[in-house]
C-alpha positions in Angstrom: 126.6 111.6 107.6 126.3 114.5 109.7 126.8 112.7 112.5 130.8 110.5 111.0 132.2 114.0 110.5 131.1 115.0 113.5 133.2 112.4 114.7 136.0 112.5 112.8 136.5 116.0 113.1 136.4 115.2 116.9 137.8 112.3 116.8 141.1 115.0 114.9 141.1 117.5 117.6 141.3 114.7 120.2 144.2 112.8 118.8 145.8 116.1 117.6 145.7 116.9 121.9 146.8 113.7 122.8 150.3 114.7 120.7 150.6 118.2 122.1 150.2 117.0 125.4 152.3 114.5 124.9 155.1 117.1 123.5 154.1 119.7 126.6 155.2 117.2 128.8 158.0 115.9 127.2 159.5 119.7 126.8 159.1 120.2 130.6 160.6 117.1 131.9 163.6 115.5 129.4 166.4 116.5 130.8 168.8 118.3 129.1 168.3 120.4 125.5 169.3 118.1 122.9 166.7 115.6 124.1 164.2 118.2 124.8 164.3 119.8 121.4 162.1 115.9 119.8 159.2 117.3 122.3 158.5 121.0 119.9 159.2 119.6 116.4 158.4 115.7 116.6 155.3 116.3 119.3 153.5 119.4 119.1 154.2 119.2 115.9 151.8 116.4 114.7 149.6 118.3 117.2 149.5 121.3 115.5 148.7 119.5 112.2 146.1 117.2 113.5 143.9 120.3 115.3 144.8 122.0 111.3 143.3 118.5 109.1 140.4 118.9 111.7 139.6 122.5 110.6 139.9 121.1 107.0 137.5 118.3 107.3 134.8 120.0 109.1 135.0 122.9 106.6 134.7 120.4 103.6 131.8 119.7 105.1 130.8 122.4 105.6 131.4 124.8 103.0 132.4 121.6 100.6 135.5 123.1 99.3 138.9 122.8 100.6 140.8 125.6 102.6 144.1 126.3 101.5 144.4 128.9 104.2 145.4 125.2 106.3 147.0 123.5 104.0 149.7 127.1 103.7 149.8 126.8 107.7 150.3 122.8 107.9 153.2 123.3 104.4 154.9 126.3 107.2 155.4 124.3 109.8 156.5 121.6 108.6 159.3 123.4 107.2 160.2 125.5 110.1 160.0 123.3 112.7 163.1 121.2 111.8 164.8 124.2 110.1 164.6 125.9 113.6 165.6 122.9 116.3 168.8 122.2 114.0 169.2 125.9 114.5 168.9 125.6 118.0 171.3 122.4 117.8 174.1 123.4 116.3 173.7 127.1 118.7 174.7 124.4 121.3 177.1 122.9 120.0 179.4 125.6 119.2 178.3 127.3 122.9 179.4 123.6 124.7 183.5 123.3 125.2 185.1 120.8 123.1 185.8 118.6 126.0 181.9 117.6 127.3 180.5 117.0 124.2 179.6 113.3 123.1 182.3 111.7 121.2 183.0 108.4 119.5 186.7 106.7 120.4 189.0 107.6 117.6 186.2 109.5 115.4 185.7 113.3 115.1 182.3 114.0 116.1 179.6 115.1 113.6 181.1 112.5 110.6 181.9 109.6 112.2 185.6 109.7 110.3 188.9 108.0 111.0 190.3 111.2 113.8 193.8 113.5 112.7 196.5 110.9 113.0 194.9 108.3 114.5 196.1 105.0 112.9 193.4 102.3 113.0 190.3 101.7 110.9 187.3 102.7 111.9 
């Protein structure tokens, strides 16, 4: 049984490290801020989550108890990463000039509702 626990923990660490590496690479190579936000909020969060789950499994196999610290860290991480990305995206949107934002034809940018003064139904 000890070998299976070690195999599970090492697999979780490798999977988490792979996600963290992909997220870090994406943060370096993606072209603009809006696409770069996906790398740390998605892949890197899963990478840290994999390491935390590996730690929980290790201490469960070693002591026979579930460590609440990793659960709290995971909860904090999975709650704050999307909120931080949302705030960064909103700050970026407010710093852009209105004419440089991608805008669907005949619709407002954020709601996709019919633009004021437009007679066409959308």
